[in-house]
PDB file of N, CA, C, O and CB in Angstrom:
ATOM      1  N   MET A   1     -13.718  -5.907  18.190  1.00  0.00           N
ATOM      2  CA  MET A   1     -12.363  -6.066  17.672  1.00  0.00           C
ATOM      3  C   MET A   1     -11.419  -5.238  18.554  1.00  0.00           C
ATOM      4  O   MET A   1     -11.670  -4.064  18.829  1.00  0.00           O
ATOM      5  CB  MET A   1     -12.273  -5.622  16.161  1.00  0.00           C
ATOM      6  N   ASP A   2     -10.361  -5.861  18.976  1.00  0.00           N
ATOM      7  CA  ASP A   2      -9.347  -5.199  19.807  1.00  0.00           C
ATOM      8  C   ASP A   2      -8.454  -4.345  18.911  1.00  0.00           C
ATOM      9  O   ASP A   2      -7.893  -4.830  17.928  1.00  0.00           O
ATOM     10  CB  ASP A   2      -8.494  -6.246  20.603  1.00  0.00           C
ATOM     11  N   ARG A   3      -8.330  -3.057  19.268  1.00  0.00           N
ATOM     12  CA  ARG A   3      -7.508  -2.141  18.477  1.00  0.00           C
ATOM     13  C   ARG A   3      -6.615  -1.363  19.421  1.00  0.00           C
ATOM     14  O   ARG A   3      -7.042  -0.961  20.504  1.00  0.00           O
ATOM     15  CB  ARG A   3      -8.385  -1.179  17.621  1.00  0.00           C
ATOM     16  N   SER A   4      -5.378  -1.151  19.011  1.00  0.00           N
ATOM     17  CA  SER A   4      -4.471  -0.362  19.843  1.00  0.00           C
ATOM     18  C   SER A   4      -3.401   0.293  18.976  1.00  0.00           C
ATOM     19  O   SER A   4      -3.073  -0.169  17.883  1.00  0.00           O
ATOM     20  CB  SER A   4      -3.818  -1.245  20.929  1.00  0.00           C
ATOM     21  N   PHE A   5      -2.866   1.403  19.521  1.00  0.00           N
ATOM     22  CA  PHE A   5      -1.777   2.128  18.871  1.00  0.00           C
ATOM     23  C   PHE A   5      -0.917   2.694  19.988  1.00  0.00           C
ATOM     24  O   PHE A   5      -1.366   3.546  20.755  1.00  0.00           O
ATOM     25  CB  PHE A   5      -2.310   3.269  17.902  1.00  0.00           C
ATOM     26  N   GLU A   6       0.299   2.228  20.078  1.00  0.00           N
ATOM     27  CA  GLU A   6       1.196   2.650  21.151  1.00  0.00           C
ATOM     28  C   GLU A   6       2.516   3.132  20.566  1.00  0.00           C
ATOM     29  O   GLU A   6       3.053   2.544  19.627  1.00  0.00           O
ATOM     30  CB  GLU A   6       1.437   1.499  22.149  1.00  0.00           C
ATOM     31  N   ILE A   7       3.020   4.207  21.140  1.00  0.00           N
ATOM     32  CA  ILE A   7       4.336   4.719  20.764  1.00  0.00           C
ATOM     33  C   ILE A   7       5.131   4.918  22.044  1.00  0.00           C
ATOM     34  O   ILE A   7       4.640   5.482  23.021  1.00  0.00           O
ATOM     35  CB  ILE A   7       4.229   6.058  19.944  1.00  0.00           C
ATOM     36  N   LYS A   8       6.355   4.447  22.018  1.00  0.00           N
ATOM     37  CA  LYS A   8       7.241   4.637  23.164  1.00  0.00           C
ATOM     38  C   LYS A   8       8.506   5.332  22.663  1.00  0.00           C
ATOM     39  O   LYS A   8       9.138   4.897  21.700  1.00  0.00           O
ATOM     40  CB  LYS A   8       7.580   3.265  23.867  1.00  0.00           C
ATOM     41  N   PHE A   9       8.854   6.420  23.342  1.00  0.00           N
ATOM     42  CA  PHE A   9      10.087   7.136  23.036  1.00  0.00           C
ATOM     43  C   PHE A   9      11.040   6.951  24.208  1.00  0.00           C
ATOM     44  O   PHE A   9      10.647   7.110  25.364  1.00  0.00           O
ATOM     45  CB  PHE A   9       9.815   8.655  22.759  1.00  0.00           C
ATOM     46  N   ARG A  10      12.268   6.623  23.917  1.00  0.00           N
ATOM     47  CA  ARG A  10      13.311   6.548  24.937  1.00  0.00           C
ATOM     48  C   ARG A  10      14.423   7.504  24.540  1.00  0.00           C
ATOM     49  O   ARG A  10      14.896   7.495  23.404  1.00  0.00           O
ATOM     50  CB  ARG A  10      13.854   5.087  25.103  1.00  0.00           C
ATOM     51  N   VAL A  11      14.827   8.323  25.490  1.00  0.00           N
ATOM     52  CA  VAL A  11      15.930   9.253  25.235  1.00  0.00           C
ATOM     53  C   VAL A  11      17.092   8.796  26.094  1.00  0.00           C
ATOM     54  O   VAL A  11      17.044   8.879  27.321  1.00  0.00           O
ATOM     55  CB  VAL A  11      15.531  10.752  25.549  1.00  0.00           C
ATOM     56  N   ILE A  12      18.139   8.312  25.437  1.00  0.00           N
ATOM     57  CA  ILE A  12      19.314   7.801  26.121  1.00  0.00           C
ATOM     58  C   ILE A  12      20.529   8.533  25.557  1.00  0.00           C
ATOM     59  O   ILE A  12      20.842   8.419  24.372  1.00  0.00           O
ATOM     60  CB  ILE A  12      19.449   6.245  25.952  1.00  0.00           C
ATOM     61  N   ASP A  13      21.207   9.282  26.421  1.00  0.00           N
ATOM     62  CA  ASP A  13      22.390  10.047  26.001  1.00  0.00           C
ATOM     63  C   ASP A  13      22.118  10.883  24.752  1.00  0.00           C
ATOM     64  O   ASP A  13      22.903  10.874  23.805  1.00  0.00           O
ATOM     65  CB  ASP A  13      23.561   9.101  25.740  1.00  0.00           C
ATOM     66  N   ASN A  14      20.998  11.606  24.762  1.00  0.00           N
ATOM     67  CA  ASN A  14      20.594  12.485  23.655  1.00  0.00           C
ATOM     68  C   ASN A  14      20.262  11.749  22.357  1.00  0.00           C
ATOM     69  O   ASN A  14      20.145  12.381  21.307  1.00  0.00           O
ATOM     70  CB  ASN A  14      21.684  13.474  23.384  1.00  0.00           C
ATOM     71  N   ASN A  15      20.110  10.430  22.412  1.00  0.00           N
ATOM     72  CA  ASN A  15      19.663   9.658  21.261  1.00  0.00           C
ATOM     73  C   ASN A  15      18.224   9.228  21.516  1.00  0.00           C
ATOM     74  O   ASN A  15      17.888   8.791  22.617  1.00  0.00           O
ATOM     75  CB  ASN A  15      20.590   8.420  21.005  1.00  0.00           C
ATOM     76  N   ILE A  16      17.383   9.352  20.509  1.00  0.00           N
ATOM     77  CA  ILE A  16      15.979   9.004  20.651  1.00  0.00           C
ATOM     78  C   ILE A  16      15.713   7.670  19.967  1.00  0.00           C
ATOM     79  O   ILE A  16      16.017   7.479  18.790  1.00  0.00           O
ATOM     80  CB  ILE A  16      15.075  10.109  20.064  1.00  0.00           C
ATOM     81  N   GLN A  17      15.136   6.756  20.739  1.00  0.00           N
ATOM     82  CA  GLN A  17      14.707   5.469  20.197  1.00  0.00           C
ATOM     83  C   GLN A  17      13.184   5.469  20.183  1.00  0.00           C
ATOM     84  O   GLN A  17      12.550   5.899  21.147  1.00  0.00           O
ATOM     85  CB  GLN A  17      15.277   4.260  21.038  1.00  0.00           C
ATOM     86  N   THR A  18      12.601   4.991  19.097  1.00  0.00           N
ATOM     87  CA  THR A  18      11.151   4.964  18.960  1.00  0.00           C
ATOM     88  C   THR A  18      10.695   3.530  18.748  1.00  0.00           C
ATOM     89  O   THR A  18      11.272   2.786  17.955  1.00  0.00           O
ATOM     90  CB  THR A  18      10.685   5.868  17.792  1.00  0.00           C
ATOM     91  N   GLU A  19       9.649   3.157  19.473  1.00  0.00           N
ATOM     92  CA  GLU A  19       9.044   1.835  19.313  1.00  0.00           C
ATOM     93  C   GLU A  19       7.555   2.046  19.067  1.00  0.00           C
ATOM     94  O   GLU A  19       6.889   2.722  19.852  1.00  0.00           O
ATOM     95  CB  GLU A  19       9.297   0.918  20.577  1.00  0.00           C
ATOM     96  N   ILE A  20       7.028   1.478  17.993  1.00  0.00           N
ATOM     97  CA  ILE A  20       5.619   1.633  17.655  1.00  0.00           C
ATOM     98  C   ILE A  20       4.982   0.248  17.584  1.00  0.00           C
ATOM     99  O   ILE A  20       5.501  -0.664  16.940  1.00  0.00           O
ATOM    100  CB  ILE A  20       5.442   2.402  16.305  1.00  0.00           C
ATOM    101  N   LYS A  21       3.846   0.117  18.264  1.00  0.00           N
ATOM    102  CA  LYS A  21       3.066  -1.114  18.207  1.00  0.00           C
ATOM    103  C   LYS A  21       1.657  -0.730  17.801  1.00  0.00           C
ATOM    104  O   LYS A  21       1.067   0.181  18.381  1.00  0.00           O
ATOM    105  CB  LYS A  21       3.080  -1.882  19.579  1.00  0.00           C
ATOM    106  N   GLN A  22       1.117  -1.416  16.813  1.00  0.00           N
ATOM    107  CA  GLN A  22      -0.253  -1.151  16.424  1.00  0.00           C
ATOM    108  C   GLN A  22      -0.952  -2.459  16.098  1.00  0.00           C
ATOM    109  O   GLN A  22      -0.361  -3.399  15.569  1.00  0.00           O
ATOM    110  CB  GLN A  22      -0.306  -0.192  15.229  1.00  0.00           C
ATOM    111  N   LYS A  23      -2.225  -2.480  16.432  1.00  0.00           N
ATOM    112  CA  LYS A  23      -3.035  -3.665  16.180  1.00  0.00           C
ATOM    113  C   LYS A  23      -4.380  -3.199  15.627  1.00  0.00           C
ATOM    114  O   LYS A  23      -5.127  -2.479  16.290  1.00  0.00           O
ATOM    115  CB  LYS A  23      -3.219  -4.526  17.484  1.00  0.00           C
ATOM    116  N   ASN A  24      -4.666  -3.622  14.410  1.00  0.00           N
ATOM    117  CA  ASN A  24      -5.924  -3.289  13.725  1.00  0.00           C
ATOM    118  C   ASN A  24      -6.129  -1.785  13.573  1.00  0.00           C
ATOM    119  O   ASN A  24      -7.254  -1.297  13.684  1.00  0.00           O
ATOM    120  CB  ASN A  24      -7.098  -3.884  14.480  1.00  0.00           C
ATOM    121  N   ILE A  25      -5.049  -1.050  13.320  1.00  0.00           N
ATOM    122  CA  ILE A  25      -5.093   0.384  13.076  1.00  0.00           C
ATOM    123  C   ILE A  25      -4.489   0.640  11.690  1.00  0.00           C
ATOM    124  O   ILE A  25      -3.372   0.209  11.403  1.00  0.00           O
ATOM    125  CB  ILE A  25      -4.323   1.181  14.198  1.00  0.00           C
ATOM    126  N   SER A  26      -5.234   1.340  10.840  1.00  0.00           N
ATOM    127  CA  SER A  26      -4.720   1.637   9.499  1.00  0.00           C
ATOM    128  C   SER A  26      -3.693   2.763   9.578  1.00  0.00           C
ATOM    129  O   SER A  26      -3.669   3.512  10.554  1.00  0.00           O
ATOM    130  CB  SER A  26      -5.878   2.023   8.535  1.00  0.00           C
ATOM    131  N   PRO A  27      -2.847   2.888   8.558  1.00  0.00           N
ATOM    132  CA  PRO A  27      -1.884   3.997   8.544  1.00  0.00           C
ATOM    133  C   PRO A  27      -2.570   5.363   8.632  1.00  0.00           C
ATOM    134  O   PRO A  27      -2.050   6.269   9.283  1.00  0.00           O
ATOM    135  CB  PRO A  27      -1.034   3.932   7.280  1.00  0.00           C
ATOM    136  N   GLN A  28      -3.715   5.520   7.994  1.00  0.00           N
ATOM    137  CA  GLN A  28      -4.437   6.791   8.044  1.00  0.00           C
ATOM    138  C   GLN A  28      -4.932   7.074   9.461  1.00  0.00           C
ATOM    139  O   GLN A  28      -4.871   8.214   9.921  1.00  0.00           O
ATOM    140  CB  GLN A  28      -5.621   6.778   7.059  1.00  0.00           C
ATOM    141  N   GLU A  29      -5.421   6.043  10.156  1.00  0.00           N
ATOM    142  CA  GLU A  29      -5.859   6.224  11.536  1.00  0.00           C
ATOM    143  C   GLU A  29      -4.681   6.578  12.436  1.00  0.00           C
ATOM    144  O   GLU A  29      -4.810   7.412  13.332  1.00  0.00           O
ATOM    145  CB  GLU A  29      -6.557   4.959  12.047  1.00  0.00           C
ATOM    146  N   ALA A  30      -3.531   5.945  12.201  1.00  0.00           N
ATOM    147  CA  ALA A  30      -2.335   6.233  13.003  1.00  0.00           C
ATOM    148  C   ALA A  30      -1.938   7.693  12.852  1.00  0.00           C
ATOM    149  O   ALA A  30      -1.598   8.349  13.837  1.00  0.00           O
ATOM    150  CB  ALA A  30      -1.162   5.315  12.589  1.00  0.00           C
ATOM    151  N   ILE A  31      -1.977   8.206  11.632  1.00  0.00           N
ATOM    152  CA  ILE A  31      -1.648   9.617  11.397  1.00  0.00           C
ATOM    153  C   ILE A  31      -2.643  10.517  12.119  1.00  0.00           C
ATOM    154  O   ILE A  31      -2.246  11.513  12.725  1.00  0.00           O
ATOM    155  CB  ILE A  31      -1.641   9.935   9.883  1.00  0.00           C
ATOM    156  N   GLY A  32      -3.926  10.181  12.063  1.00  0.00           N
ATOM    157  CA  GLY A  32      -4.937  10.961  12.755  1.00  0.00           C
ATOM    158  C   GLY A  32      -4.715  10.965  14.263  1.00  0.00           C
ATOM    159  O   GLY A  32      -4.875  12.002  14.908  1.00  0.00           O
ATOM    160  N   LEU A  33      -4.347   9.812  14.835  1.00  0.00           N
ATOM    161  CA  LEU A  33      -4.078   9.732  16.265  1.00  0.00           C
ATOM    162  C   LEU A  33      -2.861  10.571  16.646  1.00  0.00           C
ATOM    163  O   LEU A  33      -2.857  11.225  17.689  1.00  0.00           O
ATOM    164  CB  LEU A  33      -3.864   8.278  16.684  1.00  0.00           C
ATOM    165  N   LEU A  34      -1.837  10.554  15.807  1.00  0.00           N
ATOM    166  CA  LEU A  34      -0.656  11.385  16.062  1.00  0.00           C
ATOM    167  C   LEU A  34      -1.003  12.868  16.008  1.00  0.00           C
ATOM    168  O   LEU A  34      -0.502  13.651  16.815  1.00  0.00           O
ATOM    169  CB  LEU A  34       0.449  11.069  15.047  1.00  0.00           C
ATOM    170  N   GLU A  35      -1.858  13.260  15.061  1.00  0.00           N
ATOM    171  CA  GLU A  35      -2.285  14.655  14.965  1.00  0.00           C
ATOM    172  C   GLU A  35      -3.081  15.067  16.202  1.00  0.00           C
ATOM    173  O   GLU A  35      -2.932  16.186  16.691  1.00  0.00           O
ATOM    174  CB  GLU A  35      -3.126  14.871  13.697  1.00  0.00           C
ATOM    175  N   MET A  36      -3.925  14.167  16.709  1.00  0.00           N
ATOM    176  CA  MET A  36      -4.687  14.457  17.921  1.00  0.00           C
ATOM    177  C   MET A  36      -3.746  14.649  19.109  1.00  0.00           C
ATOM    178  O   MET A  36      -3.933  15.564  19.912  1.00  0.00           O
ATOM    179  CB  MET A  36      -5.695  13.325  18.213  1.00  0.00           C
ATOM    180  N   ALA A  37      -2.734  13.787  19.220  1.00  0.00           N
ATOM    181  CA  ALA A  37      -1.771  13.909  20.320  1.00  0.00           C
ATOM    182  C   ALA A  37      -1.001  15.216  20.215  1.00  0.00           C
ATOM    183  O   ALA A  37      -0.780  15.891  21.219  1.00  0.00           O
ATOM    184  CB  ALA A  37      -0.795  12.719  20.323  1.00  0.00           C
ATOM    185  N   LYS A  38      -0.594  15.574  19.003  1.00  0.00           N
ATOM    186  CA  LYS A  38       0.127  16.834  18.795  1.00  0.00           C
ATOM    187  C   LYS A  38      -0.730  18.017  19.212  1.00  0.00           C
ATOM    188  O   LYS A  38      -0.245  18.921  19.893  1.00  0.00           O
ATOM    189  CB  LYS A  38       0.549  16.982  17.325  1.00  0.00           C
ATOM    190  N   SER A  39      -1.995  18.025  18.815  1.00  0.00           N
ATOM    191  CA  SER A  39      -2.900  19.116  19.182  1.00  0.00           C
ATOM    192  C   SER A  39      -3.053  19.212  20.693  1.00  0.00           C
ATOM    193  O   SER A  39      -3.051  20.307  21.256  1.00  0.00           O
ATOM    194  CB  SER A  39      -4.270  18.919  18.528  1.00  0.00           C
ATOM    195  N   GLN A  40      -3.183  18.070  21.342  1.00  0.00           N
ATOM    196  CA  GLN A  40      -3.345  18.049  22.799  1.00  0.00           C
ATOM    197  C   GLN A  40      -2.098  18.606  23.490  1.00  0.00           C
ATOM    198  O   GLN A  40      -2.207  19.369  24.450  1.00  0.00           O
ATOM    199  CB  GLN A  40      -3.629  16.612  23.289  1.00  0.00           C
ATOM    200  N   ILE A  41      -0.924  18.228  23.005  1.00  0.00           N
ATOM    201  CA  ILE A  41       0.328  18.725  23.588  1.00  0.00           C
ATOM    202  C   ILE A  41       0.426  20.240  23.418  1.00  0.00           C
ATOM    203  O   ILE A  41       0.723  20.957  24.373  1.00  0.00           O
ATOM    204  CB  ILE A  41       1.549  18.031  22.935  1.00  0.00           C
ATOM    205  N   LEU A  42       0.179  20.721  22.213  1.00  0.00           N
ATOM    206  CA  LEU A  42       0.273  22.152  21.957  1.00  0.00           C
ATOM    207  C   LEU A  42      -0.743  22.945  22.778  1.00  0.00           C
ATOM    208  O   LEU A  42      -0.427  24.023  23.283  1.00  0.00           O
ATOM    209  CB  LEU A  42       0.073  22.430  20.477  1.00  0.00           C
ATOM    210  N   GLU A  43      -1.950  22.420  22.912  1.00  0.00           N
ATOM    211  CA  GLU A  43      -2.976  23.093  23.708  1.00  0.00           C
ATOM    212  C   GLU A  43      -2.566  23.179  25.172  1.00  0.00           C
ATOM    213  O   GLU A  43      -2.714  24.229  25.797  1.00  0.00           O
ATOM    214  CB  GLU A  43      -4.315  22.362  23.582  1.00  0.00           C
ATOM    215  N   ASN A  44      -2.056  22.096  25.716  1.00  0.00           N
ATOM    216  CA  ASN A  44      -1.639  22.094  27.115  1.00  0.00           C
ATOM    217  C   ASN A  44      -0.408  22.963  27.350  1.00  0.00           C
ATOM    218  O   ASN A  44      -0.283  23.577  28.409  1.00  0.00           O
ATOM    219  CB  ASN A  44      -1.360  20.676  27.571  1.00  0.00           C
ATOM    220  N   LEU A  45       0.497  23.025  26.387  1.00  0.00           N
ATOM    221  CA  LEU A  45       1.648  23.922  26.508  1.00  0.00           C
ATOM    222  C   LEU A  45       1.192  25.376  26.502  1.00  0.00           C
ATOM    223  O   LEU A  45       1.714  26.198  27.255  1.00  0.00           O
ATOM    224  CB  LEU A  45       2.655  23.673  25.368  1.00  0.00           C
ATOM    225  N   ALA A  46       0.226  25.688  25.660  1.00  0.00           N
ATOM    226  CA  ALA A  46      -0.294  27.058  25.590  1.00  0.00           C
ATOM    227  C   ALA A  46      -0.956  27.460  26.906  1.00  0.00           C
ATOM    228  O   ALA A  46      -0.951  28.634  27.277  1.00  0.00           O
ATOM    229  CB  ALA A  46      -1.299  27.192  24.432  1.00  0.00           C
ATOM    230  N   LYS A  47      -1.520  26.489  27.601  1.00  0.00           N
ATOM    231  CA  LYS A  47      -2.157  26.753  28.889  1.00  0.00           C
ATOM    232  C   LYS A  47      -1.155  26.747  30.040  1.00  0.00           C
ATOM    233  O   LYS A  47      -1.518  27.017  31.184  1.00  0.00           O
ATOM    234  CB  LYS A  47      -3.243  25.726  29.151  1.00  0.00           C
ATOM    235  N   GLY A  48       0.110  26.437  29.736  1.00  0.00           N
ATOM    236  CA  GLY A  48       1.159  26.444  30.750  1.00  0.00           C
ATOM    237  C   GLY A  48       1.122  25.246  31.683  1.00  0.00           C
ATOM    238  O   GLY A  48       1.622  25.316  32.806  1.00  0.00           O
ATOM    239  N   ARG A  49       0.545  24.169  31.237  1.00  0.00           N
ATOM    240  CA  ARG A  49       0.455  22.984  32.079  1.00  0.00           C
ATOM    241  C   ARG A  49       1.753  22.198  32.042  1.00  0.00           C
ATOM    242  O   ARG A  49       2.396  22.082  30.999  1.00  0.00           O
ATOM    243  CB  ARG A  49      -0.709  22.100  31.639  1.00  0.00           C
ATOM    244  N   LYS A  50       2.129  21.659  33.198  1.00  0.00           N
ATOM    245  CA  LYS A  50       3.323  20.821  33.259  1.00  0.00           C
ATOM    246  C   LYS A  50       3.058  19.449  32.663  1.00  0.00           C
ATOM    247  O   LYS A  50       3.917  18.880  31.990  1.00  0.00           O
ATOM    248  CB  LYS A  50       3.806  20.682  34.700  1.00  0.00           C
ATOM    249  N   GLU A  51       1.869  18.921  32.910  1.00  0.00           N
ATOM    250  CA  GLU A  51       1.504  17.626  32.348  1.00  0.00           C
ATOM    251  C   GLU A  51       0.897  17.877  30.981  1.00  0.00           C
ATOM    252  O   GLU A  51      -0.189  18.446  30.871  1.00  0.00           O
ATOM    253  CB  GLU A  51       0.512  16.846  33.280  1.00  0.00           C
ATOM    254  N   ILE A  52       1.596  17.452  29.944  1.00  0.00           N
ATOM    255  CA  ILE A  52       1.135  17.767  28.597  1.00  0.00           C
ATOM    256  C   ILE A  52       0.222  16.700  28.019  1.00  0.00           C
ATOM    257  O   ILE A  52      -0.401  16.921  26.980  1.00  0.00           O
ATOM    258  CB  ILE A  52       2.310  17.961  27.691  1.00  0.00           C
ATOM    259  N   PHE A  53       0.129  15.534  28.676  1.00  0.00           N
ATOM    260  CA  PHE A  53      -0.764  14.490  28.226  1.00  0.00           C
ATOM    261  C   PHE A  53      -1.853  14.281  29.250  1.00  0.00           C
ATOM    262  O   PHE A  53      -1.622  14.416  30.452  1.00  0.00           O
ATOM    263  CB  PHE A  53      -0.005  13.192  27.971  1.00  0.00           C
ATOM    264  N   SER A  54      -3.028  13.954  28.780  1.00  0.00           N
ATOM    265  CA  SER A  54      -4.089  13.528  29.677  1.00  0.00           C
ATOM    266  C   SER A  54      -4.585  12.192  29.167  1.00  0.00           C
ATOM    267  O   SER A  54      -4.471  11.897  27.977  1.00  0.00           O
ATOM    268  CB  SER A  54      -5.248  14.583  29.760  1.00  0.00           C
ATOM    269  N   GLY A  55      -5.122  11.402  30.035  1.00  0.00           N
ATOM    270  CA  GLY A  55      -5.558  10.084  29.604  1.00  0.00           C
ATOM    271  C   GLY A  55      -6.770   9.626  30.382  1.00  0.00           C
ATOM    272  O   GLY A  55      -7.240  10.289  31.307  1.00  0.00           O
ATOM    273  N   MET A  56      -7.255   8.479  29.978  1.00  0.00           N
ATOM    274  CA  MET A  56      -8.402   7.878  30.640  1.00  0.00           C
ATOM    275  C   MET A  56      -8.061   6.440  30.976  1.00  0.00           C
ATOM    276  O   MET A  56      -7.295   5.786  30.267  1.00  0.00           O
ATOM    277  CB  MET A  56      -9.676   7.958  29.754  1.00  0.00           C
ATOM    278  N   LYS A  57      -8.635   5.959  32.058  1.00  0.00           N
ATOM    279  CA  LYS A  57      -8.474   4.566  32.390  1.00  0.00           C
ATOM    280  C   LYS A  57      -9.340   3.738  31.456  1.00  0.00           C
ATOM    281  O   LYS A  57     -10.389   4.190  30.996  1.00  0.00           O
ATOM    282  CB  LYS A  57      -8.833   4.303  33.865  1.00  0.00           C
ATOM    283  N   LYS A  58      -8.895   2.538  31.187  1.00  0.00           N
ATOM    284  CA  LYS A  58      -9.650   1.644  30.311  1.00  0.00           C
ATOM    285  C   LYS A  58     -11.046   1.441  30.888  1.00  0.00           C
ATOM    286  O   LYS A  58     -11.204   1.173  32.079  1.00  0.00           O
ATOM    287  CB  LYS A  58      -8.919   0.279  30.139  1.00  0.00           C
ATOM    288  N   GLY A  59     -12.036   1.570  30.045  1.00  0.00           N
ATOM    289  CA  GLY A  59     -13.411   1.379  30.472  1.00  0.00           C
ATOM    290  C   GLY A  59     -14.131   2.666  30.828  1.00  0.00           C
ATOM    291  O   GLY A  59     -15.327   2.626  31.115  1.00  0.00           O
ATOM    292  N   GLU A  60     -13.457   3.800  30.823  1.00  0.00           N
ATOM    293  CA  GLU A  60     -14.117   5.080  31.148  1.00  0.00           C
ATOM    294  C   GLU A  60     -14.681   5.708  29.896  1.00  0.00           C
ATOM    295  O   GLU A  60     -15.272   6.786  29.958  1.00  0.00           O
ATOM    296  CB  GLU A  60     -13.133   6.055  31.830  1.00  0.00           C
TER     297      GLU A  60
END
């Protein structure tokens, strides 16, 4: 089963636009994914990294 959860933030003139796309993801799973992303950002900020997100290529 194909599953995805995508969030796009656009900041235009200090206004934030949010676009969310999800496929076969429950609201509880979406919250869990957001919590994981938040933890990753905070961990990388604590380490002083400029790149706050890390990712994997599809299939890895």
